[in-house]
C-alpha positions, 0 to 999 in steps of 0.5 A: 590243147586244142589245135587252132586249124581244126574246128569243133567237128575235126575239120580243117579250117583257116583261123580267123585272125581279124580281131587279133592286134597287129604286132611286129613278128620275126621268125628264124629257121634253119636246115641242112643238106649233106652232100657227097664229096664230089657234090660238095667239091662242085658247090665249093668250086662254084662249078655246079652244072646249073651254075652258082648253087649258093646264090641260086638257093638263097634266091629260091628260098626268098621267092618261096617265103613270099609264096608260102600261102600258095603252098600251105593250104591254111596259111594266110597270105602276108606282106613280108617286110624282110626275107633273108636267106643265107646258104653256106658251105659247112665242111663238118656235114659236109654240105650246105647249111641254110638259115632264114629270117622273115619279118612282118607287122601283122596279125599272124606269125611268119614261122611257116614262111621262114621254114618254107624258105629253108626247105625250098633253098635246100631242095634247090641245092639238091636240084642243082647238084643231083647230077653228081649223085642222088645220095644227098640228105636234107634234114634238121629243118627247124624253127629256131626262134620267133618273136611277137604275137599274142603268145610272145617270144619263143626260142629253140632249147635243148628240151625242144629237140 
């Protein structure tokens, strides 16, 4: 298999998508941050030292998705039709689970935008409750599903993990 972002000399390059047909594209991603009991309690009670952790994380994830091309060197800048970020407390972790959905009609997919939204939302949770302790763990960030494009639809399966 040949990597699309590497030229014949092994150098990084941006992929030319100019000849690809436009199609509706969607990507969903998710990830988690495990919190200490003290930090979890602060988020649950909406008493974080910097304010509302959940809604701030969702907003940060949305903003990050829109700026993905500025953060990931070979990503194409895209006009996004939808960015949805949902952060929720998960007592089983204990912590916060973040999910994103990104949509566009274009020549390239929105997987990186969905993953960036989740990553920045989780980093925002960390930033907002770090005064309660630095022992948090961000992890399990993954693409869950993507639709559209020349390679078609894909969904995470047990064999992928």
